[in-house]
C-alpha positions in Angstrom: 5.9 -20.2 -5.4 5.1 -22.3 -8.3 2.2 -20.2 -9.4 2.4 -18.8 -13.2 0.1 -15.4 -12.3 3.3 -14.2 -10.2 6.2 -14.6 -12.5 6.0 -11.6 -14.4 5.2 -9.2 -11.8 7.6 -10.4 -8.9 9.6 -8.1 -6.7 12.2 -9.4 -4.2 13.2 -8.5 -1.2 15.7 -11.6 -0.4 17.5 -9.5 2.4 16.8 -12.1 5.4 16.3 -10.0 8.7 14.2 -11.5 11.8 11.6 -8.2 11.5 10.6 -6.3 8.3 8.3 -3.1 9.3 6.9 -2.3 5.8 4.4 1.0 5.2 1.2 0.6 3.9 -0.6 3.8 1.8 -3.2 3.9 -0.4 -5.7 6.3 -2.0 -3.5 9.4 -1.7 -5.5 11.1 -4.9 -2.1 13.5 -5.1 -1.9 14.4 -1.5 0.9 13.6 0.7 0.3 14.5 4.5 3.2 15.2 6.2 2.1 12.8 9.1 2.6 10.1 6.7 6.6 10.8 7.0 6.5 10.4 11.1 4.8 7.3 11.0 6.9 5.4 8.3 10.1 7.0 9.5 11.4 3.5 10.7 9.9 1.5 7.8 12.2 -1.2 5.8 9.8 -0.7 2.7 6.3 1.2 1.7 3.9 -0.3 -0.4 1.1 2.1 -2.3 -1.8 0.2 -2.7 -3.1 2.6 -5.9 -4.9 5.4 -6.4 -1.3 7.3 -6.2 -2.6 10.7 -8.1 0.8 12.3 -9.1 4.2 11.0 -9.4 5.1 13.8 -6.7 3.9 11.5 -4.2 5.9 8.6 -4.8 8.9 11.1 -5.5 7.9 11.9 -1.7 7.6 8.6 -0.5 11.3 7.2 -1.8 12.6 9.7 0.8 11.6 7.4 3.1 12.3 3.8 2.1 12.0 2.0 -1.1 8.6 1.7 -2.9 6.4 -0.9 -4.3 3.6 0.6 -5.8 0.5 -0.5 -7.9 -2.0 1.5 -10.4 -5.3 2.5 -8.9 -8.6 3.0 -11.1 -8.0 6.5 -10.4 -4.2 6.7 -12.0 -4.6 7.1 -15.7 -2.1 9.8 -16.8 0.7 9.2 -18.8 3.3 9.2 -15.8 1.4 5.6 -14.2 1.0 3.7 -17.5 3.9 1.6 -16.8 2.9 1.1 -12.9 1.5 -2.4 -13.0 -2.3 -3.1 -11.7 -1.0 -6.0 -9.6 1.7 -7.0 -8.0 3.3 -9.8 -5.9 6.1 -8.9 -3.5 8.3 -11.2 -1.4 10.2 -10.1 1.7 12.0 -12.6 3.0 9.7 -15.9 3.1 6.7 -13.5 3.7 4.2 -13.3 0.0 2.5 -10.1 -0.6 -0.2 -9.8 -3.0 -0.8 -5.8 -3.9 -3.9 -5.3 -5.8 -5.9 -1.4 -5.9 -9.3 -3.5 -6.5 -9.7 -6.1 -4.4 -13.0 -7.6 -6.4 -10.3 -7.9 -9.4 -8.8 -10.7 -7.3 -9.4 -14.4 -7.4 -9.9 -15.2 -3.4 -10.9 -18.8 -4.4 -7.0 -19.2 -4.8 -5.0 -17.2 -2.4 -2.8 -20.4 -2.2 1.1 -19.4 -1.2 -0.3 -15.7 -0.3 0.4 -14.1 3.3 -1.1 -11.3 2.8 -2.9 -9.1 0.6 -3.0 -5.5 0.5 -5.6 -3.5 -1.3 -7.4 -0.2 -1.2 -10.5 1.4 -3.3 -12.8 1.6 -0.9 -11.2 4.1 1.3 -12.5 2.3 4.6 -9.4 1.1 6.4 -9.6 -2.5 7.3 -7.7 -5.7 8.8 -9.2 -9.3 8.5 -7.5 -12.7 8.6 -9.3 -15.0 6.2 -8.2 -18.5 5.8 -4.7 -17.7 7.0 -4.7 -14.9 4.5 -4.2 -11.3 6.1 -6.2 -8.8 4.0 -5.2 -4.8 5.0 -6.9 -2.2 3.3 -5.0 1.1 4.5 -8.0 3.4 4.2 -7.1 6.5 2.3 -4.0 8.5 3.4 -5.3 11.4 1.0 -8.7 13.9 0.9 -10.6 12.7 3.6 -14.1 10.5 2.0 -17.3 10.5 4.2 -17.0 10.3 8.0 -13.9 7.6 7.3 -10.6 8.5 9.2 -7.8 9.4 7.2 -5.2 6.7 7.8 -2.2 4.5 6.8 -1.2 0.7 7.9 2.0 -1.1 9.2 2.6 -4.1 8.3 5.2 -6.4 10.7 7.0 -9.4 9.5 8.5 -11.4 12.0 10.3 -14.6 11.1 7.3 -16.1 8.9 4.4 -14.2 10.9 2.3 -11.2 9.4 0.2 -8.8 11.5 -0.5 -4.9 11.3 -2.4 -2.2 12.3 -4.2 1.0 11.1 -2.7 4.4 12.1 -5.2 7.1 11.9 -3.6 10.8 11.1 -4.7 13.7 12.3 -6.0 14.8 8.9 -6.1 18.3 9.6 -2.6 19.9 9.2 -2.8 21.5 5.6 0.5 23.4 6.6 2.6 19.9 5.9 0.5 18.6 2.8 2.7 18.3 -0.5 0.1 18.9 -3.4 1.2 18.7 -6.9 -2.1 19.9 -8.2 -5.9 20.9 -7.2 -8.3 17.8 -6.9 -11.6 17.6 -8.8 -14.7 18.0 -6.9 
């Protein structure tokens, strides 16, 4: 892709396969539920859409599959300083764009992007606009309002991209990994 906005932030997974499964997670806010391990067990890659909360969350996720992560508005601690706020990921021939706050993305120019992964609203959503798939996996961490606790899976089959939301039980504290208590 000949787009300058991606040159310094391109991560490529050039291994060409016919089919990829990518785990999509966001808004963990320092809480990683045991159910995520089961949901992502067959994933080739995991993408965290920001508001990670703690480095421990990433340390646990990398035991499942390689990770790409962006920094969210809540990732202000020193450990998160090295993470970009936006990232392009090329998986085979498919271009993914990861940004925590979709309002910071210029939607007028999605040229060359097949899917956009974002997360700040905590509301799970999959929507196709002008041939671009928009995926918000919702919140996998603490429950927000009455929205489900969820993650998503992105599937790449050849050049086709599809996604599904996976609701987590959200009531299994015995399987949670938490590094620090969350503020109010």
